[in-house]
N, CA and C atoms of all chains as a GROMACS GRO file, in nm:
protein
  588
    1MET      N    1   1.926  -1.077  -0.169
    1MET     CA    2   1.814  -0.944  -0.203
    1MET      C    3   1.897  -0.839  -0.243
    2SER      N    4   1.847  -0.814  -0.278
    2SER     CA    5   1.919  -0.627  -0.327
    2SER      C    6   1.820  -0.544  -0.274
    3LYS      N    7   1.709  -0.493  -0.252
    3LYS     CA    8   1.685  -0.362  -0.210
    3LYS      C    9   1.565  -0.354  -0.079
    4TYR      N   10   1.614  -0.332   0.032
    4TYR     CA   11   1.483  -0.342   0.120
    4TYR      C   12   1.421  -0.254   0.165
    5MET      N   13   1.310  -0.222   0.191
    5MET     CA   14   1.209  -0.133   0.243
    5MET      C   15   1.072  -0.122   0.310
    6THR      N   16   1.070  -0.035   0.411
    6THR     CA   17   0.962  -0.093   0.459
    6THR      C   18   0.903   0.035   0.506
    7PHE      N   19   0.691   0.009   0.468
    7PHE     CA   20   0.620   0.089   0.479
    7PHE      C   21   0.560   0.138   0.620
    8GLU      N   22   0.547   0.270   0.648
    8GLU     CA   23   0.491   0.245   0.776
    8GLU      C   24   0.336   0.391   0.783
    9SER      N   25   0.357   0.468   0.715
    9SER     CA   26   0.281   0.553   0.692
    9SER      C   27   0.123   0.506   0.666
   10GLN      N   28   0.005   0.585   0.764
   10GLN     CA   29  -0.112   0.592   0.726
   10GLN      C   30  -0.186   0.674   0.674
   11SER      N   31  -0.089   0.710   0.486
   11SER     CA   32  -0.157   0.749   0.385
   11SER      C   33  -0.181   0.703   0.324
   12PHE      N   34  -0.252   0.735   0.220
   12PHE     CA   35  -0.278   0.601   0.090
   12PHE      C   36  -0.188   0.664  -0.017
   13PRO      N   37  -0.061   0.615  -0.057
   13PRO     CA   38  -0.080   0.738  -0.249
   13PRO      C   39  -0.092   0.742  -0.332
   14ASN      N   40  -0.183   0.645  -0.378
   14ASN     CA   41  -0.264   0.600  -0.504
   14ASN      C   42  -0.398   0.621  -0.490
   15ARG      N   43  -0.455   0.699  -0.578
   15ARG     CA   44  -0.648   0.666  -0.559
   15ARG      C   45  -0.680   0.525  -0.573
   16GLU      N   46  -0.637   0.469  -0.743
   16GLU     CA   47  -0.706   0.401  -0.757
   16GLU      C   48  -0.670   0.251  -0.604
   17LEU      N   49  -0.544   0.217  -0.542
   17LEU     CA   50  -0.530   0.161  -0.461
   17LEU      C   51  -0.658   0.173  -0.377
   18LEU      N   52  -0.657   0.333  -0.300
   18LEU     CA   53  -0.721   0.276  -0.194
   18LEU      C   54  -0.904   0.306  -0.199
   19LEU      N   55  -0.933   0.279  -0.334
   19LEU     CA   56  -1.004   0.272  -0.378
   19LEU      C   57  -1.090   0.084  -0.419
   20ASP      N   58  -0.979   0.070  -0.422
   20ASP     CA   59  -0.945  -0.162  -0.430
   20ASP      C   60  -0.994  -0.097  -0.261
   21ALA      N   61  -0.886  -0.098  -0.192
   21ALA     CA   62  -0.950  -0.135  -0.049
   21ALA      C   63  -1.060  -0.084   0.042
   22LEU      N   64  -1.110   0.052   0.040
   22LEU     CA   65  -1.221   0.078   0.069
   22LEU      C   66  -1.311  -0.089  -0.016
   23VAL      N   67  -1.356  -0.095  -0.134
   23VAL     CA   68  -1.386  -0.230  -0.162
   23VAL      C   69  -1.397  -0.326  -0.109
   24GLU      N   70  -1.287  -0.346  -0.058
   24GLU     CA   71  -1.214  -0.507   0.019
   24GLU      C   72  -1.263  -0.438   0.138
   25CYS      N   73  -1.326  -0.372   0.184
   25CYS     CA   74  -1.339  -0.370   0.310
   25CYS      C   75  -1.505  -0.339   0.328
   26GLY      N   76  -1.547  -0.398   0.223
   26GLY     CA   77  -1.667  -0.376   0.219
   26GLY      C   78  -1.751  -0.176   0.128
   27PHE      N   79  -1.674  -0.116   0.108
   27PHE     CA   80  -1.729   0.003   0.054
   27PHE      C   81  -1.719   0.039  -0.057
   28ALA      N   82  -1.838  -0.006  -0.132
   28ALA     CA   83  -1.804   0.027  -0.299
   28ALA      C   84  -1.825   0.151  -0.364
   29SER      N   85  -1.909   0.191  -0.295
   29SER     CA   86  -1.906   0.302  -0.350
   29SER      C   87  -1.895   0.471  -0.299
   30PRO      N   88  -1.775   0.464  -0.308
   30PRO     CA   89  -1.711   0.659  -0.232
   30PRO      C   90  -1.804   0.730  -0.365
   31THR      N   91  -1.830   0.862  -0.364
   31THR     CA   92  -1.820   0.986  -0.359
   31THR      C   93  -1.670   0.999  -0.429
   32GLN      N   94  -1.619   1.046  -0.517
   32GLN     CA   95  -1.509   1.146  -0.540
   32GLN      C   96  -1.548   1.273  -0.605
   33GLY      N   97  -1.439   1.338  -0.568
   33GLY     CA   98  -1.488   1.479  -0.572
   33GLY      C   99  -1.328   1.558  -0.552
   34THR      N  100  -1.359   1.733  -0.524
   34THR     CA  101  -1.292   1.810  -0.400
   34THR      C  102  -1.337   1.875  -0.353
   35ASP      N  103  -1.274   1.870  -0.222
   35ASP     CA  104  -1.353   1.928  -0.141
   35ASP      C  105  -1.489   1.907  -0.106
   36ILE      N  106  -1.587   1.807  -0.124
   36ILE     CA  107  -1.637   1.791  -0.074
   36ILE      C  108  -1.674   1.743   0.072
   37PRO      N  109  -1.830   1.829   0.093
   37PRO     CA  110  -1.807   1.825   0.268
   37PRO      C  111  -1.832   1.741   0.306
   38LEU      N  112  -1.830   1.706   0.481
   38LEU     CA  113  -1.874   1.563   0.499
   38LEU      C  114  -1.995   1.583   0.598
   39GLU      N  115  -2.037   1.560   0.586
   39GLU     CA  116  -2.219   1.519   0.684
   39GLU      C  117  -2.196   1.492   0.824
   40GLY      N  118  -2.269   1.503   0.914
   40GLY     CA  119  -2.313   1.462   1.048
   40GLY      C  120  -2.180   1.533   1.137
   41TRP      N  121  -2.080   1.641   1.106
   41TRP     CA  122  -1.976   1.668   1.175
   41TRP      C  123  -2.017   1.838   1.246
   42ASP      N  124  -1.910   1.799   1.365
   42ASP     CA  125  -2.020   1.977   1.397
   42ASP      C  126  -1.961   2.049   1.299
   43LYS      N  127  -2.051   2.153   1.318
   43LYS     CA  128  -2.088   2.275   1.225
   43LYS      C  129  -1.922   2.394   1.276
   44ARG      N  130  -1.896   2.389   1.417
   44ARG     CA  131  -1.802   2.454   1.440
   44ARG      C  132  -1.636   2.356   1.422
   45ASN      N  133  -1.675   2.271   1.340
   45ASN     CA  134  -1.587   2.171   1.307
   45ASN      C  135  -1.590   2.157   1.164
   46PRO      N  136  -1.590   2.189   1.042
   46PRO     CA  137  -1.663   2.144   0.907
   46PRO      C  138  -1.534   2.054   0.857
   47GLN      N  139  -1.581   1.939   0.767
   47GLN     CA  140  -1.474   1.863   0.735
   47GLN      C  141  -1.493   1.855   0.596
   48THR      N  142  -1.405   1.829   0.517
   48THR     CA  143  -1.386   1.846   0.380
   48THR      C  144  -1.341   1.714   0.349
   49ALA      N  145  -1.327   1.679   0.208
   49ALA     CA  146  -1.272   1.611   0.205
   49ALA      C  147  -1.238   1.494  -0.008
   50ASP      N  148  -1.175   1.432  -0.053
   50ASP     CA  149  -1.176   1.433  -0.160
   50ASP      C  150  -1.196   1.283  -0.264
   51ILE      N  151  -1.241   1.176  -0.151
   51ILE     CA  152  -1.308   1.046  -0.161
   51ILE      C  153  -1.401   1.046  -0.023
   52VAL      N  154  -1.502   1.040  -0.048
   52VAL     CA  155  -1.623   1.059   0.092
   52VAL      C  156  -1.718   0.890   0.054
   53ILE      N  157  -1.624   0.896   0.196
   53ILE     CA  158  -1.829   0.761   0.208
   53ILE      C  159  -1.930   0.810   0.288
   54GLN      N  160  -2.062   0.804   0.198
   54GLN     CA  161  -2.124   0.890   0.267
   54GLN      C  162  -2.206   0.795   0.418
   55ARG      N  163  -2.201   0.844   0.565
   55ARG     CA  164  -2.269   0.797   0.624
   55ARG      C  165  -2.397   0.668   0.585
   56ARG      N  166  -2.500   0.714   0.483
   56ARG     CA  167  -2.634   0.682   0.455
   56ARG      C  168  -2.590   0.539   0.439
   57ASP      N  169  -2.524   0.560   0.329
   57ASP     CA  170  -2.432   0.422   0.228
   57ASP      C  171  -2.346   0.308   0.345
   58VAL      N  172  -2.343   0.374   0.434
   58VAL     CA  173  -2.283   0.261   0.551
   58VAL      C  174  -2.439   0.168   0.591
   59ASN      N  175  -2.500   0.025   0.583
   59ASN     CA  176  -2.589  -0.036   0.612
   59ASN      C  177  -2.525  -0.054   0.751
   60GLY      N  178  -2.605  -0.046   0.816
   60GLY     CA  179  -2.576  -0.128   0.948
   60GLY      C  180  -2.486  -0.095   1.052
   61GLN      N  181  -2.458   0.052   1.052
   61GLN     CA  182  -2.356   0.062   1.125
   61GLN      C  183  -2.377   0.181   1.217
   62SER      N  184  -2.471   0.301   1.121
   62SER     CA  185  -2.502   0.418   1.216
   62SER      C  186  -2.396   0.518   1.228
   63LEU      N  187  -2.358   0.533   1.116
   63LEU     CA  188  -2.254   0.611   1.149
   63LEU      C  189  -2.261   0.724   1.178
   64LEU      N  190  -2.207   0.847   1.276
   64LEU     CA  191  -2.204   0.978   1.333
   64LEU      C  192  -2.186   1.054   1.174
   65GLY      N  193  -2.114   0.994   1.156
   65GLY     CA  194  -2.014   1.134   1.011
   65GLY      C  195  -2.004   1.038   0.899
   66ASP      N  196  -1.994   1.109   0.780
   66ASP     CA  197  -1.919   1.084   0.650
   66ASP      C  198  -1.791   1.014   0.685
   67ILE      N  199  -1.691   0.927   0.624
   67ILE     CA  200  -1.584   0.926   0.629
   67ILE      C  201  -1.483   0.964   0.492
   68GLY      N  202  -1.407   1.011   0.549
   68GLY     CA  203  -1.363   1.139   0.400
   68GLY      C  204  -1.216   1.066   0.417
   69PHE      N  205  -1.117   1.125   0.331
   69PHE     CA  206  -1.007   1.068   0.268
   69PHE      C  207  -0.962   1.207   0.219
   70GLN      N  208  -0.895   1.230   0.246
   70GLN     CA  209  -0.804   1.396   0.198
   70GLN      C  210  -0.704   1.394   0.164
   71LYS      N  211  -0.725   1.514   0.019
   71LYS     CA  212  -0.466   1.459  -0.066
   71LYS      C  213  -0.472   1.519   0.010
   72THR      N  214  -0.312   1.493   0.093
   72THR     CA  215  -0.240   1.579   0.094
   72THR      C  216  -0.110   1.526   0.000
   73ALA      N  217   0.022   1.633   0.062
   73ALA     CA  218   0.121   1.622   0.004
   73ALA      C  219   0.210   1.458   0.002
   74LYS      N  220   0.169   1.398   0.127
   74LYS     CA  221   0.141   1.263   0.148
   74LYS      C  222   0.083   1.144   0.041
   75GLY      N  223  -0.057   1.218   0.037
   75GLY     CA  224  -0.146   1.085   0.006
   75GLY      C  225  -0.282   1.042   0.054
   76TYR      N  226  -0.345   0.987   0.035
   76TYR     CA  227  -0.445   1.095   0.112
   76TYR      C  228  -0.514   1.026   0.265
   77VAL      N  229  -0.553   1.089   0.306
   77VAL     CA  230  -0.542   1.102   0.490
   77VAL      C  231  -0.692   1.051   0.508
   78ALA      N  232  -0.748   0.953   0.653
   78ALA     CA  233  -0.848   0.962   0.635
   78ALA      C  234  -0.887   1.029   0.742
   79ILE      N  235  -1.049   1.107   0.755
   79ILE     CA  236  -1.124   1.195   0.798
   79ILE      C  237  -1.228   1.075   0.843
   80ILE      N  238  -1.181   1.028   1.016
   80ILE     CA  239  -1.303   0.961   1.107
   80ILE      C  240  -1.336   0.991   1.235
   81ASP      N  241  -1.492   1.062   1.254
   81ASP     CA  242  -1.502   1.019   1.296
   81ASP      C  243  -1.479   0.986   1.495
   82ASP      N  244  -1.442   0.993   1.600
   82ASP     CA  245  -1.320   0.956   1.690
   82ASP      C  246  -1.399   0.856   1.742
   83LEU      N  247  -1.572   0.880   1.765
   83LEU     CA  248  -1.652   0.821   1.784
   83LEU      C  249  -1.744   0.704   1.707
   84ASP      N  250  -1.685   0.700   1.580
   84ASP     CA  251  -1.759   0.612   1.474
   84ASP      C  252  -1.642   0.486   1.501
   85LEU      N  253  -1.509   0.565   1.496
   85LEU     CA  254  -1.405   0.420   1.537
   85LEU      C  255  -1.404   0.396   1.661
   86ALA      N  256  -1.431   0.437   1.751
   86ALA     CA  257  -1.467   0.373   1.886
   86ALA      C  258  -1.536   0.287   1.872
   87TYR      N  259  -1.612   0.303   1.835
   87TYR     CA  260  -1.817   0.232   1.875
   87TYR      C  261  -1.876   0.126   1.703
   88ARG      N  262  -1.798   0.175   1.622
   88ARG     CA  263  -1.838   0.098   1.506
   88ARG      C  264  -1.750   0.116   1.422
   89LEU      N  265  -1.709   0.097   1.416
   89LEU     CA  266  -1.582   0.042   1.275
   89LEU      C  267  -1.494   0.018   1.372
   90GLY      N  268  -1.472   0.018   1.478
   90GLY     CA  269  -1.341  -0.080   1.498
   90GLY      C  270  -1.180   0.038   1.516
   91LYS      N  271  -1.119   0.046   1.622
   91LYS     CA  272  -1.034   0.100   1.657
   91LYS      C  273  -0.898   0.107   1.500
   92ASP      N  274  -0.924  -0.038   1.474
   92ASP     CA  275  -0.804  -0.097   1.433
   92ASP      C  276  -0.827  -0.051   1.248
   93PHE      N  277  -0.951  -0.006   1.225
   93PHE     CA  278  -0.969   0.025   1.106
   93PHE      C  279  -0.886   0.098   0.995
   94VAL      N  280  -0.817   0.211   0.996
   94VAL     CA  281  -0.750   0.193   0.937
   94VAL      C  282  -0.615   0.136   0.896
   95THR      N  283  -0.595   0.098   1.024
   95THR     CA  284  -0.458  -0.064   0.970
   95THR      C  285  -0.557  -0.160   0.897
   96ARG      N  286  -0.677  -0.196   0.910
   96ARG     CA  287  -0.699  -0.286   0.872
   96ARG      C  288  -0.737  -0.236   0.660
   97LEU      N  289  -0.750  -0.123   0.669
   97LEU     CA  290  -0.770  -0.076   0.528
   97LEU      C  291  -0.659  -0.014   0.469
   98GLN      N  292  -0.537  -0.023   0.568
   98GLN     CA  293  -0.352  -0.042   0.489
   98GLN      C  294  -0.347  -0.155   0.465
   99ASN      N  295  -0.374  -0.250   0.509
   99ASN     CA  296  -0.370  -0.380   0.540
   99ASN      C  297  -0.409  -0.466   0.324
  100SER      N  298  -0.497  -0.411   0.327
  100SER     CA  299  -0.593  -0.388   0.283
  100SER      C  300  -0.559  -0.350   0.127
  101TYR      N  301  -0.517  -0.204   0.144
  101TYR     CA  302  -0.395  -0.140   0.055
  101TYR      C  303  -0.320  -0.236  -0.007
  102HIS      N  304  -0.219  -0.267   0.099
  102HIS     CA  305  -0.054  -0.333   0.060
  102HIS      C  306  -0.105  -0.430  -0.016
  103GLU      N  307  -0.199  -0.511  -0.043
  103GLU     CA  308  -0.269  -0.624  -0.089
  103GLU      C  309  -0.289  -0.585  -0.216
  104ALA      N  310  -0.373  -0.517  -0.231
  104ALA     CA  311  -0.389  -0.430  -0.371
  104ALA      C  312  -0.234  -0.365  -0.438
  105ALA      N  313  -0.167  -0.336  -0.361
  105ALA     CA  314  -0.026  -0.299  -0.413
  105ALA      C  315   0.040  -0.411  -0.474
  106ALA      N  316   0.000  -0.521  -0.446
  106ALA     CA  317   0.130  -0.626  -0.483
  106ALA      C  318   0.069  -0.653  -0.548
  107ARG      N  319  -0.114  -0.682  -0.588
  107ARG     CA  320  -0.149  -0.717  -0.694
  107ARG      C  321  -0.122  -0.613  -0.857
  108LYS      N  322  -0.146  -0.464  -0.806
  108LYS     CA  323  -0.122  -0.444  -0.913
  108LYS      C  324   0.063  -0.409  -0.937
  109MET      N  325   0.146  -0.416  -0.845
  109MET     CA  326   0.225  -0.467  -0.898
  109MET      C  327   0.283  -0.603  -0.999
  110ALA      N  328   0.223  -0.692  -1.033
  110ALA     CA  329   0.236  -0.811  -1.027
  110ALA      C  330   0.144  -0.804  -1.152
  111LYS      N  331   0.039  -0.738  -1.186
  111LYS     CA  332  -0.004  -0.646  -1.283
  111LYS      C  333   0.080  -0.624  -1.401
  112LYS      N  334   0.188  -0.504  -1.299
  112LYS     CA  335   0.204  -0.414  -1.407
  112LYS      C  336   0.389  -0.462  -1.463
  113LEU      N  337   0.435  -0.589  -1.399
  113LEU     CA  338   0.538  -0.635  -1.362
  113LEU      C  339   0.474  -0.814  -1.480
  114GLY      N  340   0.394  -0.837  -1.502
  114GLY     CA  341   0.350  -0.940  -1.618
  114GLY      C  342   0.428  -1.072  -1.508
  115GLY      N  343   0.370  -1.030  -1.347
  115GLY     CA  344   0.427  -1.177  -1.286
  115GLY      C  345   0.330  -1.171  -1.221
  116THR      N  346   0.370  -1.333  -1.156
  116THR     CA  347   0.265  -1.401  -1.103
  116THR      C  348   0.263  -1.353  -0.856
  117LEU      N  349   0.186  -1.408  -0.854
  117LEU     CA  350   0.180  -1.358  -0.722
  117LEU      C  351   0.098  -1.485  -0.672
  118ILE      N  352   0.188  -1.518  -0.590
  118ILE     CA  353   0.156  -1.611  -0.414
  118ILE      C  354   0.168  -1.570  -0.310
  119LYS      N  355   0.017  -1.586  -0.225
  119LYS     CA  356  -0.017  -1.517  -0.092
  119LYS      C  357  -0.004  -1.628  -0.038
  120GLU      N  358   0.020  -1.602   0.095
  120GLU     CA  359   0.066  -1.693   0.254
  120GLU      C  360   0.019  -1.662   0.348
  121ARG      N  361  -0.047  -1.681   0.425
  121ARG     CA  362  -0.105  -1.653   0.526
  121ARG      C  363  -0.054  -1.703   0.656
  122VAL      N  364   0.074  -1.653   0.754
  122VAL     CA  365   0.112  -1.682   0.843
  122VAL      C  366   0.092  -1.641   0.971
  123GLY      N  367  -0.023  -1.687   1.098
  123GLY     CA  368  -0.055  -1.583   1.186
  123GLY      C  369  -0.115  -1.483   1.150
  124LYS      N  370  -0.076  -1.418   1.188
  124LYS     CA  371  -0.112  -1.218   1.179
  124LYS      C  372  -0.041  -1.194   1.092
  125THR      N  373   0.033  -1.279   0.950
  125THR     CA  374   0.105  -1.164   0.864
  125THR      C  375   0.119  -1.240   0.716
  126ILE      N  376   0.132  -1.149   0.657
  126ILE     CA  377   0.038  -1.185   0.532
  126ILE      C  378   0.184  -1.182   0.447
  127LYS      N  379   0.250  -1.306   0.378
  127LYS     CA  380   0.382  -1.296   0.317
  127LYS      C  381   0.307  -1.310   0.171
  128ILE      N  382   0.326  -1.191   0.049
  128ILE     CA  383   0.305  -1.227  -0.072
  128ILE      C  384   0.382  -1.220  -0.132
  129ARG      N  385   0.389  -1.319  -0.244
  129ARG     CA  386   0.518  -1.291  -0.308
  129ARG      C  387   0.566  -1.276  -0.470
  130VAL      N  388   0.590  -1.172  -0.540
  130VAL     CA  389   0.537  -1.127  -0.675
  130VAL      C  390   0.695  -1.199  -0.753
  131LYS      N  391   0.623  -1.319  -0.829
  131LYS     CA  392   0.749  -1.347  -0.926
  131LYS      C  393   0.777  -1.264  -1.070
  132PHE      N  394   0.827  -1.261  -1.132
  132PHE     CA  395   0.852  -1.239  -1.241
  132PHE      C  396   1.013  -1.255  -1.350
  133MET      N  397   1.522  -1.665  -1.062
  133MET     CA  398   1.400  -1.553  -1.094
  133MET      C  399   1.372  -1.445  -1.031
  134PRO      N  400   1.378  -1.328  -1.077
  134PRO     CA  401   1.332  -1.199  -0.952
  134PRO      C  402   1.246  -1.216  -0.884
  135GLU      N  403   1.218  -1.142  -0.798
  135GLU     CA  404   1.084  -1.140  -0.730
  135GLU      C  405   1.044  -1.028  -0.624
  136ILE      N  406   0.934  -0.953  -0.594
  136ILE     CA  407   0.968  -0.871  -0.469
  136ILE      C  408   0.824  -0.981  -0.312
  137GLU      N  409   0.923  -0.961  -0.321
  137GLU     CA  410   0.849  -1.026  -0.126
  137GLU      C  411   0.739  -0.930   0.007
  138PHE      N  412   0.608  -0.898  -0.038
  138PHE     CA  413   0.606  -0.806   0.091
  138PHE      C  414   0.511  -0.891   0.193
  139THR      N  415   0.570  -0.855   0.285
  139THR     CA  416   0.584  -0.924   0.428
  139THR      C  417   0.424  -0.813   0.506
  140ILE      N  418   0.345  -0.766   0.482
  140ILE     CA  419   0.247  -0.716   0.634
  140ILE      C  420   0.173  -0.765   0.761
  141ASP      N  421   0.202  -0.668   0.831
  141ASP     CA  422   0.184  -0.729   0.969
  141ASP      C  423   0.047  -0.625   1.027
  142THR      N  424  -0.043  -0.797   1.013
  142THR     CA  425  -0.206  -0.696   0.996
  142THR      C  426  -0.275  -0.720   1.097
  143GLU      N  427  -0.125  -0.676   1.257
  143GLU     CA  428  -0.155  -0.572   1.345
  143GLU      C  429  -0.156  -0.436   1.392
  144THR      N  430  -0.052  -0.430   1.299
  144THR     CA  431   0.048  -0.327   1.260
  144THR      C  432   0.014  -0.219   1.185
  145GLY      N  433  -0.068  -0.337   1.035
  145GLY     CA  434  -0.064  -0.265   0.924
  145GLY      C  435   0.075  -0.238   0.841
  146LYS      N  436   0.191  -0.215   0.918
  146LYS     CA  437   0.328  -0.228   0.781
  146LYS      C  438   0.407  -0.341   0.772
  147CYS      N  439   0.424  -0.231   0.619
  147CYS     CA  440   0.468  -0.347   0.469
  147CYS      C  441   0.596  -0.351   0.442
  148GLU      N  442   0.646  -0.446   0.469
  148GLU     CA  443   0.834  -0.478   0.455
  148GLU      C  444   0.808  -0.510   0.317
  149THR      N  445   0.940  -0.464   0.217
  149THR     CA  446   0.949  -0.570   0.102
  149THR      C  447   1.057  -0.548   0.080
  150GLN      N  448   1.100  -0.658   0.012
  150GLN     CA  449   1.199  -0.679  -0.047
  150GLN      C  450   1.216  -0.742  -0.221
  151ILE      N  451   1.345  -0.690  -0.271
  151ILE     CA  452   1.346  -0.750  -0.393
  151ILE      C  453   1.444  -0.775  -0.428
  152ASN      N  454   1.387  -0.937  -0.463
  152ASN     CA  455   1.518  -1.000  -0.488
  152ASN      C  456   1.552  -1.025  -0.614
  153GLY      N  457   1.700  -1.072  -0.630
  153GLY     CA  458   1.695  -1.133  -0.754
  153GLY      C  459   1.803  -1.084  -0.829
  154ILE      N  460   1.787  -0.878  -0.819
  154ILE     CA  461   1.823  -0.823  -0.916
  154ILE      C  462   1.888  -0.765  -0.903
  155GLN      N  463   2.015  -0.767  -0.967
  155GLN     CA  464   2.170  -0.704  -0.908
  155GLN      C  465   2.184  -0.601  -0.963
  156GLY      N  466   2.235  -0.507  -0.910
  156GLY     CA  467   2.343  -0.362  -0.939
  156GLY      C  468   2.193  -0.275  -0.938
  157PRO      N  469   2.222  -0.136  -1.027
  157PRO     CA  470   2.123  -0.025  -1.022
  157PRO      C  471   1.952  -0.100  -1.072
  158ALA      N  472   1.969  -0.210  -1.175
  158ALA     CA  473   1.912  -0.215  -1.237
  158ALA      C  474   1.744  -0.245  -1.149
  159CYS      N  475   1.760  -0.286  -1.022
  159CYS     CA  476   1.687  -0.302  -0.844
  159CYS      C  477   1.631  -0.175  -0.846
  160GLU      N  478   1.679  -0.057  -0.925
  160GLU     CA  479   1.599   0.096  -0.850
  160GLU      C  480   1.489   0.107  -0.927
  161GLN      N  481   1.467   0.043  -1.071
  161GLN     CA  482   1.369   0.049  -1.136
  161GLN      C  483   1.233   0.034  -1.042
  162THR      N  484   1.268  -0.091  -0.986
  162THR     CA  485   1.178  -0.152  -0.912
  162THR      C  486   1.139  -0.129  -0.831
  163ALA      N  487   1.229  -0.070  -0.754
  163ALA     CA  488   1.203  -0.038  -0.650
  163ALA      C  489   1.136   0.114  -0.627
  164ARG      N  490   1.147   0.200  -0.768
  164ARG     CA  491   1.061   0.320  -0.782
  164ARG      C  492   0.920   0.317  -0.836
  165GLN      N  493   0.925   0.237  -0.883
  165GLN     CA  494   0.722   0.154  -0.936
  165GLN      C  495   0.690   0.146  -0.814
  166LEU      N  496   0.747   0.092  -0.721
  166LEU     CA  497   0.723   0.012  -0.573
  166LEU      C  498   0.691   0.199  -0.520
  167ARG      N  499   0.735   0.250  -0.472
  167ARG     CA  500   0.739   0.395  -0.425
  167ARG      C  501   0.642   0.483  -0.490
  168GLN      N  502   0.643   0.460  -0.588
  168GLN     CA  503   0.472   0.521  -0.675
  168GLN      C  504   0.329   0.436  -0.584
  169VAL      N  505   0.351   0.311  -0.519
  169VAL     CA  506   0.186   0.296  -0.518
  169VAL      C  507   0.184   0.217  -0.350
  170LEU      N  508   0.343   0.281  -0.298
  170LEU     CA  509   0.327   0.257  -0.133
  170LEU      C  510   0.351   0.327  -0.072
  171GLY      N  511   0.385   0.483  -0.145
  171GLY     CA  512   0.459   0.587  -0.098
  171GLY      C  513   0.610   0.574  -0.050
  172ALA      N  514   0.620   0.729   0.007
  172ALA     CA  515   0.824   0.672   0.078
  172ALA      C  516   0.783   0.535   0.205
  173PRO      N  517   0.876   0.504   0.142
  173PRO     CA  518   0.949   0.435   0.296
  173PRO      C  519   0.989   0.492   0.380
  174THR      N  520   1.017   0.401   0.480
  174THR     CA  521   1.006   0.453   0.609
  174THR      C  522   1.173   0.434   0.663
  175THR      N  523   1.175   0.313   0.600
  175THR     CA  524   1.301   0.248   0.563
  175THR      C  525   1.386   0.220   0.408
  176ASP      N  526   1.538   0.292   0.412
  176ASP     CA  527   1.509   0.228   0.241
  176ASP      C  528   1.686   0.160   0.278
  177ARG      N  529   1.729   0.067   0.271
  177ARG     CA  530   1.822   0.037   0.230
  177ARG      C  531   1.866  -0.090   0.166
  178LYS      N  532   2.018  -0.002   0.077
  178LYS     CA  533   2.063  -0.155  -0.069
  178LYS      C  534   2.133  -0.196   0.050
  179THR      N  535   2.114  -0.353  -0.009
  179THR     CA  536   2.192  -0.482   0.002
  179THR      C  537   2.286  -0.536  -0.038
  180ALA      N  538   2.382  -0.567  -0.007
  180ALA     CA  539   2.550  -0.643  -0.094
  180ALA      C  540   2.466  -0.704  -0.181
  181GLU      N  541   2.369  -0.765  -0.265
  181GLU     CA  542   2.342  -0.786  -0.337
  181GLU      C  543   2.346  -0.706  -0.464
  182PHE      N  544   2.352  -0.598  -0.430
  182PHE     CA  545   2.278  -0.436  -0.487
  182PHE      C  546   2.431  -0.387  -0.580
  183HIS      N  547   2.502  -0.398  -0.514
  183HIS     CA  548   2.626  -0.362  -0.515
  183HIS      C  549   2.726  -0.446  -0.601
  184ILE      N  550   2.682  -0.556  -0.679
  184ILE     CA  551   2.729  -0.669  -0.703
  184ILE      C  552   2.782  -0.614  -0.940
  185LYS      N  553   2.852  -0.654  -0.897
  185LYS     CA  554   2.905  -0.538  -1.101
  185LYS      C  555   2.866  -0.717  -1.124
  186PRO      N  556   2.846  -0.703  -1.265
  186PRO     CA  557   2.790  -0.773  -1.287
  186PRO      C  558   2.923  -0.862  -1.398
  187GLN      N  559   2.970  -0.981  -1.403
  187GLN     CA  560   3.121  -1.021  -1.406
  187GLN      C  561   3.112  -1.039  -1.546
  188THR      N  562   3.231  -1.070  -1.608
  188THR     CA  563   3.235  -1.044  -1.808
  188THR      C  564   3.402  -1.122  -1.730
  189LYS      N  565   3.393  -1.239  -1.815
  189LYS     CA  566   3.494  -1.285  -1.833
  189LYS      C  567   3.559  -1.300  -1.975
  190ARG      N  568   3.667  -1.326  -2.014
  190ARG     CA  569   3.741  -1.300  -2.150
  190ARG      C  570   3.731  -1.439  -2.213
  191ARG      N  571   3.727  -1.475  -2.287
  191ARG     CA  572   3.738  -1.600  -2.359
  191ARG      C  573   3.917  -1.572  -2.392
  192VAL      N  574   3.923  -1.713  -2.388
  192VAL     CA  575   4.084  -1.700  -2.444
  192VAL      C  576   4.111  -1.816  -2.567
  193GLY      N  577   4.108  -1.810  -2.656
  193GLY     CA  578   4.119  -1.935  -2.748
  193GLY      C  579   4.190  -2.032  -2.717
  194SER      N  580   4.185  -2.143  -2.786
  194SER     CA  581   4.229  -2.239  -2.812
  194SER      C  582   4.362  -2.240  -2.858
  195ASN      N  583   4.490  -2.271  -2.880
  195ASN     CA  584   4.598  -2.300  -3.021
  195ASN      C  585   4.572  -2.424  -3.091
  196GLU      N  586   4.454  -2.514  -3.026
  196GLU     CA  587   4.438  -2.615  -3.182
  196GLU      C  588   4.436  -2.587  -3.338
   0.00000   0.00000   0.00000
């Protein structure tokens, strides 16, 4: 081994990979732009985002508000109504999105390096080897 | 054969990566590509293998 790194941040640095992860989590058609107002949020606390999943596009969940991702210096950060997280999406929603993001990152690295990818799941751990 | 190993803890969302089989600073280029997609790491450690310098051997000619 020549280098070891860990990534724990709940921000998503790469837009393309975030969109891949959202598709994998079942959100295929987010709206993209700059400072798009989020619907369903209290007017006293208006929110904007650069990637938006509109609540009307989410079938079977009856979300209270749009889900947004706002670009920051560290990457895209999720803006999600607390009640939607607690009762509809699940409190682990961002963690599930992170997992999908990390898998998308492994696929991207395999493609970039012209390598092959081997995925293995052991309990609650996913191991992916990119050989190049 | 060089490889990158991703270990994803699905309960916490934490991702560990190890770059294996690339000795010396050549590994830094792969690490840079990883940072581009995963962002700034919480831990970033060079291992002993990183510091190994490729060895060169002098060929000694035979007297035959």
